[in-house]
N, CA, C and O of each residue as an XYZ file, in Angstrom:
540
protein
N       0.985     -1.013     -0.323
C       0.247     -0.102     -0.218
C       0.525      1.325      0.291
O       0.625      1.539      1.499
N       0.647      2.273     -0.598
C       1.085      3.598     -0.300
C       0.688      4.370      0.575
O      -0.497      4.672      0.717
N       2.040      4.979      1.589
C       1.527      5.544      2.516
C       1.225      7.293      2.415
O       0.512      7.959      3.166
N       2.268      7.898      0.864
C       2.174      9.017      0.609
C       3.013      9.580      0.235
O       3.700      8.815     -0.442
N       3.615     11.003      0.274
C       4.390     11.826     -0.198
C       4.543     12.933      0.736
O       3.821     13.930      0.762
N       5.883     12.605      1.775
C       6.520     13.360      2.672
C       7.932     13.835      2.347
O       8.793     13.302      1.648
N       7.951     15.164      3.149
C       9.344     16.075      2.864
C      10.294     15.560      3.980
O       9.944     14.847      4.921
N      11.637     16.057      3.719
C      12.527     16.201      5.429
C      11.993     16.525      6.723
O      11.566     17.669      6.884
N      11.948     15.661      7.721
C      11.829     16.763      8.806
C       9.913     15.911      9.457
O       9.614     15.970     10.650
N       9.123     15.361      8.594
C       7.787     15.012      8.729
C       8.111     13.322      9.442
O       9.258     12.966      9.711
N       7.131     12.605      9.622
C       7.250     11.507     10.075
C       5.974     10.786      9.528
O       4.792     11.126      9.463
N       6.655      9.665      9.163
C       5.772      8.487      8.620
C       5.378      7.607      9.444
O       6.103      6.972     10.210
N       4.248      7.525      9.335
C       3.649      6.285     10.364
C       2.947      4.811     10.118
O       1.728      4.736      9.963
N       3.800      3.637     10.094
C       3.491      2.887      9.622
C       2.399      2.019     10.084
O       2.953      1.751     11.150
N       1.415      1.432     10.141
C       0.331      0.704     10.948
C       0.527     -0.825     10.303
O       0.713     -1.125      9.124
N       0.409     -1.787     11.610
C       0.413     -3.565     11.190
C      -0.860     -4.089     12.040
O      -0.812     -3.771     13.228
N      -1.745     -4.673     11.725
C      -2.365     -5.251     12.190
C      -1.860     -6.730     12.558
O      -1.011     -7.155     11.775
N      -2.161     -7.450     13.430
C      -1.454     -9.171     13.373
C      -2.858     -9.829     14.315
O      -3.357     -9.494     15.389
N      -3.174    -10.898     13.329
C      -4.085    -11.807     13.606
C      -3.612    -12.920     13.322
O      -2.689    -12.979     12.509
N      -4.232    -14.317     14.044
C      -4.387    -15.483     13.980
C      -4.810    -16.381     12.866
O      -5.675    -15.779     12.228
N      -4.598    -17.466     12.392
C      -5.121    -18.267     11.210
C      -6.323    -17.748     10.835
O      -6.526    -17.208      9.748
N      -7.258    -17.918     11.844
C      -8.771    -18.036     11.476
C      -8.910    -16.353     11.205
O     -10.111    -16.088     11.234
N      -8.096    -15.123     10.951
C      -8.049    -13.599     11.155
C      -9.112    -12.889     12.352
O     -10.032    -12.106     12.113
N      -8.749    -13.339     13.501
C      -9.220    -13.249     14.744
C      -7.980    -12.286     15.286
O      -6.967    -12.940     15.531
N      -7.880    -11.038     15.490
C      -7.032     -9.711     16.356
C      -6.027    -10.938     17.210
O      -6.692    -11.717     17.894
N      -4.779    -11.116     17.214
C      -4.047    -11.830     18.130
C      -2.842    -10.874     18.298
O      -2.175    -10.358     17.401
N      -2.707    -10.749     19.632
C      -0.642    -10.311     19.944
C       0.196    -11.658     19.957
O       0.246    -12.664     20.665
N       0.723    -11.259     19.011
C       2.245    -12.172     18.874
C       3.137    -11.844     19.683
O       3.524    -10.773     20.149
N       3.552    -13.396     19.848
C       4.934    -13.559     20.811
C       5.972    -12.766     20.775
O       6.400    -12.407     21.872
N       6.633    -12.294     19.608
C       7.590    -11.388     19.439
C       7.043    -10.307     19.056
O       6.088    -10.379     18.283
N       7.446     -9.246     19.438
C       7.134     -7.673     18.143
C       7.641     -7.587     16.699
O       8.811     -7.826     16.400
N       6.667     -7.222     15.796
C       6.786     -7.218     14.503
C       8.206     -6.392     14.570
O       8.450     -5.630     15.505
N       9.300     -6.665     13.263
C      10.331     -5.734     13.147
C       9.827     -5.023     11.536
O       9.155     -5.479     10.612
N      10.485     -3.777     11.745
C       9.994     -3.192     10.520
C      11.339     -2.684      9.703
O      12.286     -2.219     10.338
N      11.370     -2.781      8.457
C      12.607     -2.180      7.824
C      12.353     -1.341      6.566
O      11.722     -1.584      5.537
N      13.128     -0.152      7.028
C      13.016      0.583      5.726
C      14.062      0.072      4.497
O      15.144     -0.486      4.681
N      13.593      0.331      3.500
C      14.674      0.193      2.387
C      14.650      1.286      1.071
O      13.561      1.799      0.814
N      15.670      1.599      0.350
C      15.798      2.397     -0.809
C      14.985      1.768     -1.839
O      14.694      0.596     -1.600
N      14.450      2.374     -3.174
C      14.235      1.961     -4.035
C      15.120      0.881     -4.870
O      14.913      0.029     -5.734
N      16.211      1.389     -4.137
C      17.197      0.098     -4.711
C      17.387     -0.938     -4.377
O      17.884     -1.831     -5.063
N      16.898     -1.037     -2.859
C      17.114     -2.189     -2.365
C      18.194     -2.136     -0.985
O      18.512     -3.162     -0.384
N      18.626     -0.936     -0.655
C      19.677     -0.925      0.306
C      18.942     -0.091      1.275
O      18.267      0.929      1.138
N      19.419     -1.162      2.783
C      18.346     -1.294      3.965
C      18.841      0.541      4.597
O      20.013      0.804      4.329
N      18.244      1.423      5.172
C      18.186      2.517      5.551
C      18.105      2.171      7.302
O      19.024      2.453      8.071
N      17.314      1.766      7.558
C      17.395      1.535      9.296
C      16.224      0.444      9.447
O      15.492      0.278      8.472
N      15.991     -0.356     10.685
C      15.183     -1.259     10.959
C      14.844     -0.730     12.443
O      15.605      0.070     12.987
N      13.730     -1.179     13.055
C      13.306     -0.755     14.354
C      12.087     -2.388     14.917
O      11.550     -3.307     14.299
N      12.139     -2.040     16.085
C      10.882     -3.523     16.567
C       9.568     -1.906     16.764
O       9.501     -0.738     17.147
N       8.525     -3.393     15.968
C       6.751     -1.886     16.259
C       6.445     -2.424     17.208
O       6.455     -3.610     17.538
N       5.964     -0.924     18.001
C       5.425     -0.891     19.630
C       3.633     -1.246     19.316
O       2.982     -0.971     18.307
N       3.212     -1.898     20.505
C       1.496     -1.981     20.341
C       0.969     -0.425     20.644
O       1.504      0.239     21.531
N      -0.112      0.093     19.841
C      -0.670      1.030     19.810
C      -1.318      1.324     21.246
O      -1.339      2.371     21.892
N      -1.775      0.213     21.498
C      -2.325     -0.081     22.875
C      -3.016     -1.454     23.269
O      -4.066     -1.924     22.829
N      -1.713     -2.223     24.683
C      -2.062     -3.498     24.464
C      -3.087     -4.109     25.415
O      -3.292     -5.311     25.578
N      -3.867     -2.805     26.184
C      -5.440     -3.227     26.660
C      -6.581     -2.841     25.922
O      -7.641     -3.466     25.959
N      -6.405     -1.942     25.330
C      -7.653     -1.900     24.648
C      -7.732     -2.603     23.393
O      -8.698     -3.286     23.054
N      -6.638     -2.406     22.681
C      -6.412     -3.086     21.119
C      -5.802     -4.290     20.842
O      -4.590     -4.087     20.909
N      -6.019     -5.411     20.573
C      -5.166     -6.457     20.562
C      -4.366     -6.628     19.260
O      -5.104     -6.614     18.275
N      -3.231     -6.765     19.019
C      -2.399     -6.840     18.012
C      -2.956     -5.827     16.980
O      -3.656     -6.173     16.029
N      -2.646     -4.743     17.203
C      -2.390     -3.507     16.398
C      -1.146     -2.929     16.930
O      -0.792     -2.636     18.072
N      -0.302     -2.807     15.194
C       0.778     -2.071     16.227
C       1.134     -0.817     15.162
O       0.531     -0.858     14.089
N       2.113      0.345     15.394
C       2.250      1.397     14.283
C       3.734      1.525     14.858
O       4.092      1.140     15.972
N       4.414      2.050     14.029
C       5.574      2.542     13.612
C       5.529      3.905     13.474
O       4.743      4.320     12.622
N       6.436      5.042     14.346
C       6.541      6.297     13.640
C       8.176      6.323     13.587
O       9.002      6.160     14.486
N       8.364      6.654     11.862
C       9.453      7.323     11.699
C      10.282      8.434     11.361
O      10.484      8.422     10.146
N      10.932      9.532     12.016
C      10.902     10.888     11.297
C      11.799     10.663     10.438
O      12.749      9.945     10.750
N      11.687     11.324      8.928
C      12.609     11.277      8.098
C      13.468     12.453      8.583
O      13.236     13.653      8.736
N      14.883     11.428      8.827
C      16.238     12.750      8.991
C      17.165     12.152      8.040
O      16.923     11.238      7.252
N      18.495     12.918      8.250
C      19.364     12.461      7.378
C      19.788     11.174      6.473
O      20.439     11.106      5.431
N      19.332     10.448      7.062
C      19.532      9.039      6.398
C      18.867      8.875      5.151
O      19.416      8.571      4.092
N      17.555      9.112      5.347
C      17.020      9.549      4.009
C      16.818     10.277      3.166
O      16.622     11.430      3.551
N      16.760     10.062      1.795
C      16.986     11.626      0.815
C      15.638     11.146     -0.026
O      14.803     10.256      0.140
N      15.933     12.603     -1.405
C      14.712     12.472     -1.896
C      14.943     10.791     -2.630
O      16.035     10.313     -2.939
N      13.381     10.012     -2.807
C      12.894      8.890     -4.182
C      12.204      8.318     -3.311
O      11.754      8.710     -2.234
N      12.150      7.394     -3.827
C      11.203      5.970     -3.218
C      11.276      4.911     -2.147
O      12.284      4.229     -2.332
N      10.888      4.691     -1.557
C      11.056      4.223      0.222
C      10.147      2.956      0.383
O       8.923      3.026      0.486
N      10.976      1.617      0.396
C       9.672      0.626      0.897
C       9.927      0.124      2.298
O      10.983     -0.400      2.653
N       8.768      0.348      3.140
C       8.588     -0.323      4.464
C       8.149     -1.752      4.387
O       7.102     -2.064      3.821
N       9.163     -2.857      5.107
C       8.806     -3.970      5.082
C       8.481     -4.393      6.509
O       9.394     -4.442      7.333
N       7.241     -4.700      6.845
C       6.999     -5.512      8.322
C       7.007     -6.657      8.220
O       6.331     -7.115      7.299
N       7.654     -7.481      8.979
C       7.503     -8.820      9.538
C       7.147     -9.541     10.386
O       8.155     -9.963     10.952
N       6.058    -10.035     10.918
C       6.083    -11.047     11.868
C       5.372    -12.181     11.814
O       4.198    -12.368     11.494
N       6.358    -13.043     12.220
C       6.500    -14.487     12.451
C       7.026    -15.235     10.830
O       8.161    -15.542     10.467
N       5.607    -15.365     10.047
C       5.554    -16.050      8.720
C       5.151    -15.401      7.875
O       5.391    -15.580      6.681
N       4.275    -14.287      8.478
C       3.804    -13.082      7.723
C       4.398    -11.692      7.474
O       4.999    -11.295      8.472
N       4.410    -11.088      6.755
C       4.624     -9.945      5.781
C       4.072     -8.920      5.199
O       3.499     -9.169      4.138
N       4.068     -7.696      5.619
C       3.796     -6.409      4.300
C       4.364     -5.481      3.954
O       5.137     -4.830      4.657
N       4.105     -5.284      2.920
C       4.891     -4.157      2.740
C       4.372     -2.761      1.852
O       3.620     -2.726      0.878
N       5.134     -1.518      2.640
C       4.223     -0.429      2.438
C       5.666      0.579      1.572
O       6.883      0.400      1.569
N       4.974      1.403      1.065
C       5.555      2.177     -0.086
C       5.243      3.436      0.280
O       4.147      3.805      0.702
N       6.353      4.197      0.095
C       5.994      6.283      0.798
C       7.060      6.582     -0.194
O       7.949      5.755     -0.395
N       7.020      7.788     -0.867
C       7.911      9.094     -1.513
C       8.452     10.150     -0.557
O       7.684     10.695      0.236
N      10.062     10.531     -0.614
C      10.427     11.625     -0.181
C      10.649     12.692     -1.297
O      11.552     12.692     -2.133
N       9.611     13.632     -1.140
C      10.460     14.835     -2.179
C      10.963     15.688     -1.606
O      10.814     15.735     -0.385
N      11.629     16.527     -2.186
C      12.634     17.558     -2.272
C      11.866     18.608     -1.383
O      10.695     18.988     -1.399
N      12.940     18.934     -0.611
C      12.521     20.417      0.477
C      12.109     19.843      1.833
O      12.047     18.619      1.954
N      11.835     20.616      2.818
C      11.751     20.136      4.463
C      13.148     20.385      4.794
O      13.990     20.853      4.029
N      13.357     19.939      6.310
C      14.843     19.848      7.079
C      14.407     18.852      7.845
O      13.389     18.468      8.422
N      15.834     18.480      7.606
C      15.740     17.142      8.360
C      15.539     16.911     10.302
O      15.433     15.922     11.028
N      15.566     18.464     10.542
C      15.234     18.748     12.011
C      14.002     18.850     11.998
O      13.643     18.725     13.169
N      12.939     19.042     11.205
C      11.573     19.037     11.913
C      11.416     20.285     11.420
O      12.203     20.980     10.777
N      10.152     20.524     11.845
C       9.659     21.978     11.854
C       9.593     23.048     12.965
O       9.134     22.673     14.044
N       9.908     24.063     12.866
C      10.131     24.892     14.001
C       9.055     25.072     14.808
O       7.934     25.408     14.426
N       9.576     24.728     16.537
C       8.526     24.400     17.463
C       8.430     25.651     18.044
O       7.383     25.933     18.626
N       9.274     26.399     17.996
C       9.593     28.218     18.775
C      10.495     28.793     18.280
O      11.444     28.182     17.787
N      10.399     30.249     18.296
C      11.666     31.041     17.825
C      11.295     32.503     18.465
O      10.168     32.769     18.884
N      12.215     33.262     18.480
C      12.232     34.319     18.960
C      12.896     35.353     18.693
O      13.926     34.892     18.201
N      13.028     37.015     18.695
C      13.625     37.684     18.041
C      14.740     38.323     19.160
O      14.264     38.441     20.289
N      15.595     38.581     19.066
C      16.820     39.647     20.057
C      16.790     40.592     19.382
O      15.988     40.578     18.448
N      17.481     41.553     19.544
C      17.958     43.024     19.171
C      18.980     43.199     19.883
O      18.638     42.934     21.035
N      20.157     43.526     19.852
C      21.021     43.746     20.287
C      21.675     45.077     19.906
O      21.135     45.546     18.904
N      22.691     45.850     20.400
C      23.563     46.878     19.838
C      24.459     46.347     19.084
O      24.983     47.194     18.361
N      24.839     45.357     18.951
C      25.507     44.456     17.604
C      25.214     44.281     16.816
O      25.426     44.915     15.782
N      24.278     42.854     17.047
C      23.088     42.889     16.005
C      21.881     41.996     16.120
O      21.692     42.379     17.275
N      21.411     41.585     16.030
C      19.784     41.175     16.028
C      19.647     39.854     15.539
O      19.984     39.503     14.408
N      19.161     39.148     16.382
C      19.625     37.725     16.154
C      17.969     36.928     16.369
O      17.126     37.431     17.111
N      17.746     35.774     15.669
C      16.509     35.323     15.686
C      17.307     33.406     16.170
O      18.346     32.851     15.812
N      16.341     33.037     16.953
C      16.772     32.113     17.832
C      15.376     31.254     17.610
O      14.194     31.582     17.716
N      16.026     30.010     17.255
C      14.984     28.767     17.766
C      14.936     27.529     17.805
O      16.086     27.091     17.785
N      14.283     26.835     17.846
C      14.001     24.991     18.321
C      12.949     24.693     16.857
O      12.094     25.230     16.153
N      13.818     23.302     17.046
C      13.524     22.576     15.831
C      12.799     21.193     16.192
O      13.640     20.739     16.968
N      11.725     20.172     16.131
C      10.977     19.687     15.940
C      11.834     18.052     16.941
O      11.316     17.370     17.825
N      13.337     17.909     16.268
C      14.308     17.152     16.644
C      14.884     17.622     18.306
O      15.294     16.986     19.278
N      14.714     18.686     18.082
C      14.916     18.928     19.671
C      16.702     20.064     19.557
O      17.451     20.403     20.473
N      16.783     20.297     18.281
C      18.516     20.866     18.056
C      17.969     22.740     17.851
O      17.013     23.148     17.192
N      18.438     23.125     18.235
C      18.288     24.972     18.166
C      19.151     25.507     17.237
O      20.319     25.117     17.234
N      18.661     26.588     16.204
C      19.164     27.551     15.341
C      19.766     28.702     16.048
O      19.636     28.798     17.268
N      20.468     29.650     15.303
C      20.445     30.994     15.186
C      21.229     31.622     14.503
O      22.411     31.421     14.224
N      20.404     32.540     14.186
C      20.587     33.466     12.640
C      21.052     34.570     13.028
O      20.494     35.019     14.029
N      22.101     35.343     12.482
C      22.673     37.044     13.394
C      22.126     37.580     12.172
O      22.084     36.786     11.233
N      21.631     38.930     11.941
C      20.908     39.868     11.727
C      20.358     38.953     10.410
O      21.124     38.726      9.473
N      19.388     38.600     10.416
C      18.450     38.020      9.389
C      17.813     39.158      8.517
O      17.583     40.322      8.843
N      17.573     38.477      7.244
C      16.746     39.582      6.209
C      15.711     38.895      6.081
O      15.359     37.716      6.037
N      15.057     40.528      6.001
C      13.565     40.368      5.376
C      14.010     39.884      4.027
O      15.000     40.057      3.316
N      12.268     38.835      3.916
C      12.265     38.359      2.730
C      11.056     38.948      1.482
O      11.066     38.480      0.344
């Protein structure tokens, strides 16, 4: 299935539902494994999928991956395996965005020697711009 088109810094959420041979939702013995691949088949990253809500929903998992510097522009495949069952999800990374994510907060400081713009990105990093220019 196709998850959509994203830019750097955004989050891709990959869902997964586990069920028994009879189609009844069930909790697997081990968490599902997810691996992200480029269109050329190069592995980008892997992880274990956490359950959405172990008490309220049985067998429902979701993995959220931020598109950071490991992801370039192009087509990607998310491959989810649980036991001997597998699902494949596709998504595209478009040009634009910032690997640090969206600006969560920023403020302007005016000092005698210069003017500064200070901010914080979604990944927790901070930035500072000296004498920012209006566009």
